[in-house]
N, C-alpha and C positions, 0 to 999 in steps of 0.2 A: 397544423396546416389549415387554412381557412377554406371552407367549401362555399362557393357562391350559389345561392338559390334564386332561380328566376321564375317569375309567374308567367303564364301564357300571354298575359297582356303586355308585360314588359318585353317579352321576346318578340311579340308582334310589332311593338313600337320600335324596337331596335332594328328590325328589318327595313323600316322606312329610310333609315339613314345609312344603310350599308351599300357599298358600291356593288355593282353586278359582279358575279363570280362566274368564271369559266368552269362549268360543272365538270368538264372532262379533266380539268387540272386539279380540282379540289380533292383532298383525302376523303374517304368515305366517313360518314358520321359515326363517331364513337371509336374510330381507328386511331390508336396512339401514334404520335409523331415518331418518325424514325429517329433512332439514337445516333448521336455523333460518334465518331471513332473513339474519342476519349471516353464517352459514356459507356459505349459497348465494351471497351477494354476494362474499365473499372468494374462493370458487372461481371465479366468473365473472370477477372482476378478474384473477386469476392467469392464467386461460385467455387473456384478451385481451392481457395483458402478454407472455405467451409468444409469441403470434401476432405481435405487433408487433416483438418482438426478432428473430424469424425473418425477418420481412419486411425489416427494415433490413439484417440480415446478407446476405440475398439481393441486395438492391439494391446494396450496396457491392461485393459479389463480382462482380456483373454489370458494374458500371462499370469495375472494375479489369481484369477479363478481356477486356473489349471495348475497352480503352484510351480510354474516354470521360473527359472532364474531370470531376474530382471537385468537389463543392461546397466552398465555403469551410468550413474546420474540419470535415472529413469525419468525424472521430472523435467529435464532440460528440453527435450524435444516437445513435450506437451506445452511447456511454458512458451517456447518460441512460436509454436503453432497458434496459441491464443493471442500473442502479440501480433502475429501476422494477420490473423483473422480480424482483429479490431482495427488494425491499420488499413486493411483492405476495405472494411466497411466505411471508415472515415473518408477514404478516397472516393468510394461510391457515393456517399451522401454529399461530398463536395461537388461531385460531377452531376448528381441527380438529387437535389434537395428534397424532392417529393418522396424519397426513400426513407427520410427521417420518420421514425414511427413513434409508438407510444412509450411512456416512461417504463423503466424496468425496475425490478425489485432490488437490484444491486446498487442503485443510485448512480449508475454510469450515465453521463450525458447521452441522450438518445442518438445524437449524430455519430457516436462511436460504437453503438451496440444495438443490435436488433433484438428486441425483447422476445421474439419468437424462439430464440436459441437458449433461453434461460435453462431448460432442462439439461442441455449439453454442458453448461458451466456448472450446474449442480453436480453432474457426474465428474467433471474435472476436479471439483473440490473433494468429492468422496475418494477419488483415486489418490490425491495428495495426502489425505488423511491416512490412507493405508500405507503409502510408500514412506511417510514420515512418522509412522507410529514410534513412540519411545521404545528403546531397547528394554529387554526383560529386567535388567538390573537397575533401571532408572528409579530414582527415589522421589515419589510424588509427595505433594503437600495436600492436606485436606482443606487448606485455605489459600489457594494460589493467588487470588486477586488481592486479598488482604496482605499477604506477604510482600507483594510488589509495592503496594501503597505504603505499607509500614516502613519498608527499607528506604524508599524514596524520601519519606518524611524524616526518618531518623538521620539519614546522611545529610540532608539539608540543614536540620537543626544543629548537627555537629559542625557544619560549615558556617554557622552563625546566623542563619535565617530565622525570622520570627515565625509564629504559628501559621499565619495566613500564607506567607511565602513558602513555607515548608509544605503546606497542603498542596500548593501548586506543583511542587516538585513531585509529590506522591502521585498526583493526577498525570503529570507528564510521564512518569515512570510506567504507569499503567498503559498509557498510550504507546510507549515503546514496546511493551509486551505484546500488545495487539498488532502493532505494525510488523513485528518480526515473526510472530507465530500464530496470529489470530486468536491469541489468548489460550493457547494450548501449551502445557508445561512439558519440558524434557523432550521435545520433538527432535527428530533427525532433520536432514535436509536432502531432499531428492534432487537438488540441483548443485550440491557442493559436497565434497568429501572433507572440507575443512571446518565448516561452521555447523554448530548444533547446540541444543539446549534451549532453555526458556528465553534467552536473549540472543541466541544465534551468534555466539562468539567463537573465535578460533582459539587454539591452545595458547598462543602467545598473549592474546588479549585477556584470556582468563587468568593466566599467571600474573600479568601486570595488575589486573584488578585485585587479585588476592594480596599482592604486596602493598598496594595502596590502602586496602581495607585494614590490614594489620597495623598500619601506622595510625589510621583514624580511630580504630577500635579502642585504643588505649585512652582516648579522651572521652569515651562514651560509657566506661564501666560504671562511673558514679551517676551520670545523668540519665542513663537508660538501661538499668540493670536487667529488666525483663527481656528486652530485645537481645542483650548480650548473652543472657542465659540461653535463649533460643538459638543464638548463633553457635554457642558452644556445643549444644546438642546436635545441631546439623553437621558441624565439623567432625564430631565423633562418629556420626552416622556415615558420612561419606568416606572418612579415613583417607587411605591412599588412592582411592579411585579417582577418576576424572571428575573434577568438581562441577563440570557441566551436566553431569547426570543427576545432580541433586537440585531441585527447583530453587531452594533458598540460596544456596551458594552460587548457582549459575546467575541468578538475577543480581545478587549482591556484587559479584565480581564484574559482571557486565556493566552495571551502573558506575562502579568505581573506575573502570578502565577508561570509558569515553565521556561520561556525562557529569560525574560528580564535581569535577573541577569547574564546570560552568554553572552549577547550581547557585553560586554566589551572584551570578549575573541575572538571576531570575527577575528581580525587581525591575531592572532596565528592560529585559525582554518583554515582560508583561506590559510595561508602559508603551513600548513600541508596537507590540502585537497583543492587543487586548483580547482577541479571540482565543479561547482555550485550544481550539483545533489548530490554529496557526502556531501556537506555542509548541504543541506536540510535533507539528511538521518541522519546525525549526530544529528541535532536538533529534528528530529522525534524520535530518540532513547532516547532523554531526556523525551519524553512522555512514552516510553515503558519500559526502564530500566534506570531510572535516576541516581541511585547511581553509578553503574559501569561505566556509560558513563562519569560522572564527574570525577571519579577516573582515567579513561583512559586519559582524557584531562590533569589532574594534573601530570600524570606520566612522561610527556615529550616524551613519545613514543606511541602516540595515536593508530596508526594503528597496532602496534605490541602487544598492551595490550591484554591480554587473559582472558576470563571468562570461568569458569568451574563449577560454582554453578548450581545445578540441577534446582533450582527455577528460576534462570535467564534464563537458556536454555528453560525452559517451557514457560516463558513469551515471549521469541522470537518466539517460535513455535505457540503460541496463536495469534501472529500477523503476521503469514504467512512468517516467516523466519526460514529456516531449517525445514519446515513443510511437505514437499512433498516427499514421498517415504521412504523406509526402510533405505537406505544409509544415507539420511539426518537426519532422526529421531534417528539414532543410535549415532549421534554425542554427545560427552560428554563435548566438549569445542570448543571454536572458538576465533580467534583473531578478533579485530575490523575491520581489512581489510577484513577478510572473512565474517564478519557480513554485512558490507556495500555492498560487492559484492553479498551477498545472498538476498539483499533487492530489487531484480529486479522487483517485482510486483509494487514497488513505482515509477519506472523509468518513466512510462507513465504519472503518475500524476504530477511529478515534471517537466517534459517537458512541460506540459500544463501550469503549473505555470509560467515558464520562458516566454512562449509566451504571457501570460497575462501581465507580466512586460513590455514587448515591447508595448502592447496596451496602458497601463497606461502612459508610456513615450510619446507615440504619441499624447496623448490628452493634 
């Protein structure tokens, strides 16, 4: 926001050209202009949404600290309250642009988020960490980021990609790990009873990924014996337990279920989307809206491909895309370029994934 600075001389000069003002009708100096009904309603809605968000945060914190039983899907109300809060703030800044404040540490566009509430969102994150803590029998890895990268690279090489293209697959795989779990292994899901693990898959998705892996694994025994030996150890370790409770098998099966078949398309995807973050967003959309994402790729005009199905738009909103404020939520269609640009909440996650790739390389 620009602040205009006037000298006394300039103010005096300005008064020479001002029409006479009826003093009885003019607002007092320094008194803010009255809000319109729309502006007042937007302010009141944001105030209410902020109060509701604080209330649910306090409720969950109290339940956890006192060891009370949490409700089913304890994160859902919190998540919806955060979405509602950001939506209300976007409507407020649309009505009163002067409310757009300073940048925030989360990298959220300032028109969607008041930096003054950063501590509340920090608390939100801490509560989700507690509610989604891995179960006691989960099998962690000492090298979780390297595992994800190595599996992505190995699967891509087995699919016929060269070293450079396979490295892109490893980087994309790490992006998916951060998109789904913020880089935390073996987590639960406070918003779903179906999805869990390092790549947040459901039981059917995990089984499908395991079947595909067994078929691919046979071709890798000679070419990548070290990785296959690691896989054999992890298979023996998890045994008959849910494979989503072991970081290695959860990532492996998740990648094989939804993404490995598209690894062959990485050269074309990289050519169309040269930004590594856009590449990660594309593969995340395979998680969210798989059918139109594949159709967009096959069309030959990926970024211009447009979706207008109401169910698809609802899935996007349910994943924090076009979810904030009335203007976004009124959208009835979007091109893939617009969708990728609207996935700004994922940017910070993918930037962290890229930094982890550099760490893995350094080792």
